[in-house]
C-alpha positions in Angstrom: -66.0 -51.9 33.9 -69.5 -51.3 32.6 -70.5 -50.3 29.1 -73.3 -49.8 26.6 -73.1 -49.7 22.8 -75.0 -47.3 20.6 -74.2 -48.0 16.9 -70.5 -47.1 16.4 -70.2 -45.6 19.9 -69.4 -47.3 23.2 -69.9 -45.5 26.5 -67.8 -47.0 29.3 -67.5 -46.6 33.0 -64.3 -47.8 34.6 -64.7 -48.5 38.3 -62.7 -47.8 41.5 -59.4 -49.7 41.4 -59.4 -50.6 37.7 -56.3 -49.7 35.7 -56.5 -47.7 32.5 -55.6 -48.4 29.7 -55.0 -52.1 30.7 -58.7 -52.8 31.2 -59.5 -50.8 28.1 -57.1 -52.9 26.0 -58.8 -56.0 27.3 -62.1 -54.6 26.2 -60.8 -53.7 22.7 -59.6 -57.2 22.2 -62.8 -58.8 23.4 -64.9 -56.6 21.2 -62.6 -56.8 18.1 -62.1 -53.0 18.0 -59.0 -52.0 16.1 -59.5 -48.3 15.6 -61.3 -45.2 16.8 -61.2 -42.1 18.9 -61.8 -41.7 22.6 -62.6 -39.0 25.2 -63.2 -39.2 28.9 -63.4 -37.6 32.3 -63.4 -38.8 35.9 -60.8 -39.2 38.6 -57.7 -41.2 39.4 -55.7 -42.0 42.6 -52.4 -42.8 40.9 -51.0 -42.1 37.5 -47.9 -42.4 35.3 -47.7 -39.8 32.5 -44.9 -39.0 30.1 -43.4 -36.1 28.1 -41.7 -36.8 24.8 -38.2 -35.3 24.6 -37.7 -34.6 20.9 -33.9 -34.0 21.3 -33.3 -37.3 23.2 -36.0 -39.2 21.2 -37.4 -40.7 24.3 -40.3 -40.4 26.8 -39.6 -39.0 30.3 -42.0 -40.8 32.7 -43.2 -39.4 36.0 -45.6 -40.9 38.6 -48.0 -39.1 40.8 -49.6 -40.8 43.8 -52.4 -38.5 44.7 -56.1 -38.0 44.0 -56.7 -36.0 40.9 -59.6 -35.0 38.7 -59.4 -36.1 35.0 -60.3 -32.8 33.3 -59.8 -34.2 29.8 -58.8 -37.5 28.3 -58.3 -37.5 24.5 -56.8 -40.1 22.3 -57.2 -42.7 19.6 -56.8 -46.4 18.9 -55.0 -48.0 15.9 -53.2 -51.3 15.2 -49.5 -51.5 15.9 -47.8 -54.9 15.3 -51.2 -56.5 14.9 -52.6 -55.3 18.3 -54.6 -52.3 19.3 -52.4 -49.4 20.6 -53.9 -46.6 22.7 -52.4 -43.1 22.2 -53.9 -40.9 24.8 -53.1 -37.5 26.4 -54.6 -36.4 29.8 -55.1 -33.2 31.6 -55.4 -33.5 35.4 -56.6 -31.1 38.1 -55.0 -31.2 41.6 -56.5 -30.4 44.9 -54.8 -27.0 45.0 -56.4 -26.2 41.6 -53.2 -26.5 39.6 -53.2 -28.5 36.4 -50.7 -31.0 34.9 -50.8 -33.3 31.9 -49.0 -35.5 29.5 -49.0 -38.7 27.6 -51.0 -41.3 29.6 -49.1 -44.4 30.4 -51.2 -45.9 33.2 -53.7 -44.8 35.9 -55.6 -46.3 38.7 -59.2 -45.1 38.7 -60.9 -43.6 41.8 -63.9 -43.4 42.0 -64.8 -43.6 38.3 -63.6 -42.8 34.8 -66.1 -42.3 32.0 -64.9 -42.9 28.5 -66.7 -42.6 25.2 -65.2 -44.5 22.2 -66.2 -43.7 18.7 -65.3 -46.7 16.6 -64.0 -46.3 13.1 -66.3 -47.5 10.3 -63.9 -50.3 9.4 -64.8 -52.0 12.7 -68.5 -52.1 11.7 -68.5 -52.2 7.9 -66.3 -54.6 5.9 -64.1 -53.4 3.0 -62.7 -50.2 4.5 -59.2 -49.6 5.6 -57.9 -50.5 9.1 -56.1 -47.7 11.1 -52.4 -48.8 11.4 -49.3 -47.4 13.1 -45.7 -47.8 12.0 -42.5 -46.5 13.4 -41.7 -42.9 12.3 -38.2 -42.9 10.8 -37.2 -39.6 12.4 -38.6 -39.8 15.9 -38.9 -43.6 16.4 -42.5 -43.3 17.5 -45.4 -45.5 16.4 -47.2 -42.9 14.3 -50.5 -43.2 12.4 -49.6 -44.6 8.9 -52.3 -43.2 6.7 -52.5 -44.0 3.0 -53.5 -40.7 1.5 -51.4 -37.5 1.4 -52.5 -33.9 0.9 
């Protein structure tokens, strides 16, 4: 993985054969990043995505072993149980021009995946709140636990 930092923003390039988000989580730990938002595009050769079944209160995972374009990768990072957790959704384009998508579990990059990470201010300035996740009592998911309500 290659990257460059511009203020609160990292631009990263994951290379052929690297696994996302594993390599990304390693990067977050090494850089001390605990919160932010991410977007990306590129391509993968294998992927596991999931769909959350709200009636069964569980994810249904599915793997795809084929070359696909990453049309959109969107997500965020927040702490859960003291470690960064990546919550990302992905839209993929197939060779026949059909599209599929879901909750990104894991993917193997081919040939590249370009990701932009906008780090939350708390990672750069001291004294502000850390983004945290806690288990939602209804759905059992690690949801953002934000202090203020509207």
